[in-house]
C-alpha positions as a Python dict, from the first residue, in 0.01 Angstrom:
ca = {
    (1, 'M'): (0, 0, 0),
    (2, 'N'): (225, -38, -321),
    (3, 'R'): (432, -346, -376),
    (4, 'S'): (749, -216, -231),
    (5, 'E'): (565, -120, 78),
    (6, 'K'): (410, -481, 88),
    (7, 'G'): (772, -614, 57),
    (8, 'R'): (882, -413, 348),
    (9, 'A'): (593, -523, 561),
    (10, 'T'): (662, -892, 470),
    (11, 'A'): (1020, -890, 550),
    (12, 'S'): (964, -709, 886),
    (13, 'F'): (691, -967, 947),
    (14, 'T'): (917, -1275, 912),
    (15, 'R'): (1206, -1106, 1108),
    (16, 'R'): (972, -1106, 1407),
    (17, 'G'): (1039, -1478, 1436),
    (18, 'F'): (846, -1821, 1396),
    (19, 'S'): (620, -1727, 1692),
    (20, 'C'): (387, -1530, 1447),
    (21, 'L'): (479, -1726, 1120),
    (22, 'L'): (161, -1925, 1045),
    (23, 'A'): (-210, -1824, 1140),
    (24, 'F'): (-719, -1508, 1199),
    (25, 'T'): (-841, -1423, 1523),
    (26, 'F'): (-1033, -1749, 1574),
    (27, 'A'): (-843, -1839, 1883),
    (28, 'A'): (-924, -1504, 2056),
    (29, 'G'): (-1278, -1612, 2119),
    (30, 'L'): (-1177, -1957, 2291),
    (31, 'S'): (-1136, -1993, 2653),
    (32, 'V'): (-819, -2118, 2796),
    (33, 'L'): (-880, -2417, 3027),
    (34, 'S'): (-677, -2578, 3271),
    (35, 'P'): (-525, -2928, 3194),
    (36, 'V'): (-800, -3106, 3405),
    (37, 'E'): (-1091, -2906, 3240),
    (38, 'A'): (-936, -2937, 2901),
    (39, 'F'): (-887, -3321, 2955),
    (40, 'A'): (-1257, -3345, 3068),
    (41, 'Q'): (-1374, -3197, 2743),
    (42, 'A'): (-1143, -3422, 2522),
    (43, 'S'): (-1402, -3665, 2435),
    (44, 'G'): (-1348, -3997, 2253),
    (45, 'T'): (-1465, -3811, 1920),
    (46, 'A'): (-1211, -3547, 1954),
    (47, 'Q'): (-914, -3792, 2022),
    (48, 'K'): (-1035, -4013, 1721),
    (49, 'I'): (-1004, -3702, 1501),
    (50, 'A'): (-662, -3626, 1639),
    (51, 'D'): (-550, -3991, 1604),
    (52, 'H'): (-676, -3984, 1239),
    (53, 'F'): (-493, -3672, 1151),
    (54, 'A'): (-162, -3795, 1313),
    (55, 'S'): (-206, -4119, 1117),
    (56, 'V'): (-200, -3930, 787),
    (57, 'K'): (183, -3945, 719),
    (58, 'T'): (186, -3741, 391),
    (59, 'M'): (-17, -3470, 246),
    (60, 'M'): (0, -3193, 1),
    (61, 'G'): (-214, -2901, -114),
    (62, 'E'): (-282, -2545, -141),
    (63, 'F'): (-310, -2287, 126),
    (64, 'V'): (-405, -1910, 200),
    (65, 'Q'): (-226, -1768, 510),
    (66, 'F'): (-376, -1450, 689),
    (67, 'G'): (-119, -1275, 896),
    (68, 'P'): (-182, -1064, 1222),
    (69, 'R'): (-214, -730, 1038),
    (70, 'G'): (-442, -880, 772),
    (71, 'E'): (-185, -942, 516),
    (72, 'Q'): (-274, -1241, 264),
    (73, 'T'): (-65, -1487, 87),
    (74, 'G'): (-102, -1810, -67),
    (75, 'G'): (93, -2112, -232),
    (76, 'K'): (153, -2493, -182),
    (77, 'F'): (224, -2691, 118),
    (78, 'Y'): (377, -3035, 177),
    (79, 'I'): (391, -3240, 494),
    (80, 'D'): (575, -3575, 571),
    (81, 'R'): (522, -3660, 920),
    (82, 'P'): (703, -3659, 1170),
    (83, 'G'): (843, -3319, 1166),
    (84, 'R'): (873, -3224, 791),
    (85, 'I'): (682, -2935, 616),
    (86, 'R'): (723, -2693, 342),
    (87, 'F'): (543, -2399, 232),
    (88, 'N'): (597, -2251, -123),
    (89, 'Y'): (446, -1899, -142),
    (90, 'E'): (320, -1775, -453),
    (91, 'D'): (493, -1484, -632),
    (92, 'P'): (536, -1190, -562),
    (93, 'S'): (632, -1327, -200),
    (94, 'P'): (969, -1439, -192),
    (95, 'M'): (922, -1665, 105),
    (96, 'R'): (985, -2028, 159),
    (97, 'V'): (936, -2214, 492),
    (98, 'I'): (1100, -2565, 549),
    (99, 'A'): (1119, -2791, 824),
    (100, 'D'): (1333, -3112, 808),
    (101, 'G'): (1249, -3284, 1140),
    (102, 'K'): (1495, -3081, 1348),
    (103, 'S'): (1493, -2737, 1235),
    (104, 'V'): (1252, -2478, 1076),
    (105, 'V'): (1399, -2207, 816),
    (106, 'I'): (1237, -1910, 695),
    (107, 'G'): (1391, -1801, 384),
    (108, 'N'): (1373, -1485, 170),
    (109, 'R'): (1498, -1561, -175),
    (110, 'K'): (1472, -1193, -270),
    (111, 'L'): (1708, -1084, 28),
    (112, 'K'): (1881, -1420, 36),
    (113, 'T'): (1838, -1433, 417),
    (114, 'W'): (1742, -1741, 635),
    (115, 'D'): (1625, -1734, 995),
    (116, 'I'): (1649, -2098, 1167),
    (117, 'Y'): (1492, -2216, 1465),
    (118, 'P'): (1472, -2552, 1648),
    (119, 'L'): (1156, -2737, 1548),
    (120, 'S'): (1096, -2858, 1912),
    (121, 'K'): (1067, -2499, 2033),
    (122, 'T'): (784, -2403, 1792),
    (123, 'P'): (399, -2500, 1820),
    (124, 'L'): (446, -2644, 1462),
    (125, 'N'): (602, -2935, 1621),
    (126, 'L'): (268, -3026, 1756),
    (127, 'L'): (108, -3011, 1439),
    (128, 'L'): (370, -3238, 1278),
    (129, 'G'): (422, -3516, 1564),
    (130, 'N'): (323, -3879, 1516),
    (131, 'K'): (61, -3881, 1792),
    (132, 'I'): (-160, -3595, 1937),
    (133, 'D'): (-247, -3712, 2295),
    (134, 'L'): (-540, -3517, 2410),
    (135, 'S'): (-504, -3634, 2773),
    (136, 'G'): (-153, -3456, 2802),
    (137, 'K'): (-90, -3114, 2981),
    (138, 'M'): (-40, -2954, 2639),
    (139, 'V'): (-426, -2963, 2574),
    (140, 'R'): (-551, -2606, 2639),
    (141, 'N'): (-905, -2654, 2510),
    (142, 'V'): (-1120, -2886, 2326),
    (143, 'K'): (-1444, -2742, 2152),
    (144, 'E'): (-1686, -2978, 1958),
    (145, 'E'): (-1980, -2805, 1753),
    (146, 'A'): (-2202, -2967, 1480),
    (147, 'D'): (-1965, -2850, 1200),
    (148, 'L'): (-1636, -2794, 1363),
    (149, 'T'): (-1407, -2954, 1623),
    (150, 'T'): (-1147, -2723, 1762),
    (151, 'I'): (-845, -2848, 1954),
    (152, 'V'): (-585, -2585, 2126),
    (153, 'L'): (-249, -2715, 2215),
    (154, 'G'): (43, -2557, 2394),
    (155, 'D'): (323, -2631, 2598),
    (156, 'K'): (468, -2363, 2823),
    (157, 'G'): (789, -2559, 2885),
    (158, 'M'): (876, -2543, 2509),
    (159, 'F'): (743, -2247, 2362),
    (160, 'G'): (592, -2021, 2634),
    (161, 'D'): (253, -1864, 2566),
    (162, 'S'): (245, -1954, 2190),
    (163, 'T'): (-28, -2187, 2111),
    (164, 'I'): (-162, -2380, 1791),
    (165, 'T'): (-538, -2408, 1732),
    (166, 'M'): (-632, -2693, 1490),
    (167, 'M'): (-978, -2697, 1342),
    (168, 'F'): (-1130, -3027, 1180),
    (169, 'D'): (-1430, -3138, 1001),
    (170, 'P'): (-1621, -3364, 1260),
    (171, 'K'): (-1760, -3577, 985),
    (172, 'T'): (-1466, -3640, 760),
    (173, 'Y'): (-1196, -3578, 1020),
    (174, 'D'): (-1023, -3357, 786),
    (175, 'L'): (-804, -3056, 879),
    (176, 'R'): (-926, -2743, 768),
    (177, 'Q'): (-715, -2497, 928),
    (178, 'W'): (-486, -2421, 1197),
    (179, 'T'): (-390, -2097, 1389),
    (180, 'I'): (-68, -2009, 1572),
    (181, 'T'): (-96, -1753, 1847),
    (182, 'D'): (209, -1580, 1964),
    (183, 'A'): (311, -1478, 2310),
    (184, 'Q'): (180, -1141, 2235),
    (185, 'G'): (-152, -1267, 2133),
    (186, 'K'): (-98, -1228, 1762),
    (187, 'D'): (-256, -1490, 1529),
    (188, 'T'): (-151, -1616, 1195),
    (189, 'S'): (-410, -1872, 1018),
    (190, 'V'): (-349, -2113, 747),
    (191, 'M'): (-635, -2245, 557),
    (192, 'I'): (-579, -2549, 354),
    (193, 'F'): (-783, -2712, 43),
    (194, 'N'): (-723, -2928, -253),
    (195, 'V'): (-559, -3148, -28),
    (196, 'K'): (-429, -3504, -123),
    (197, 'T'): (-295, -3760, 132),
    (198, 'G'): (-84, -4058, 97),
    (199, 'V'): (135, -3907, -162),
    (200, 'S'): (517, -3982, -224),
    (201, 'L'): (725, -3696, -152),
    (202, 'D'): (1091, -3656, -246),
    (203, 'D'): (1314, -3606, 49),
    (204, 'K'): (1463, -3311, -141),
    (205, 'V'): (1139, -3110, -76),
    (206, 'F'): (1228, -3088, 287),
    (207, 'A'): (1608, -3048, 260),
    (208, 'I'): (1744, -2705, 427),
    (209, 'P'): (2030, -2551, 270),
    (210, 'Y'): (2250, -2561, 580),
    (211, 'D'): (2576, -2470, 378),
    (212, 'E'): (2396, -2155, 251),
    (213, 'I'): (2274, -2048, 587),
    (214, 'R'): (2619, -2106, 757),
    (215, 'N'): (2786, -1916, 483),
    (216, 'R'): (2546, -1623, 504),
    (217, 'G'): (2617, -1621, 894),
    (218, 'A'): (2961, -1591, 849),
    (219, 'N'): (2942, -1278, 613),
}
């Protein structure tokens, strides 16, 4: 595939919406449990991991993203809890993803387009909350292994069959990766590394250009 074809594929990929924005097929091998079964598996260790992750208010680092068709991109990410995240993709990708606590936007700098979604209607909202309660109905699965603890979250009332799968190091409690699975079963995975926590982040990092989005919509 040449560069122009990759560009068209990336643009097509983003237009399909946020449900297949961020995630590998790790979730495909996980069974989906009822809330009662999931709660039974949500041990004290898993809840401690979730609590630790939610207590980290700010972080930044690098990421590699794997799309549902095998496409791979990378860049830098920033998180400021609750509700704020930014992905700056490396060239030649023109993409930017920003959440400011209320909305999520996917911007294409080359095409000068923006797609906007309510944060509360995306699985990303669960990743960015102040608390991850594994006793709630949003828990689909908790799987504990010697080298990995996997937590699958979803809320049909908010975003249908889409889920977010988070994978943690059971010893350090560090987040290694998350996968978002859309309603069609397509996965997009984000693996993170070189992570720094407790960093000071400027509010401008998470500023969404609403005026530009409105002006674009009026054209």
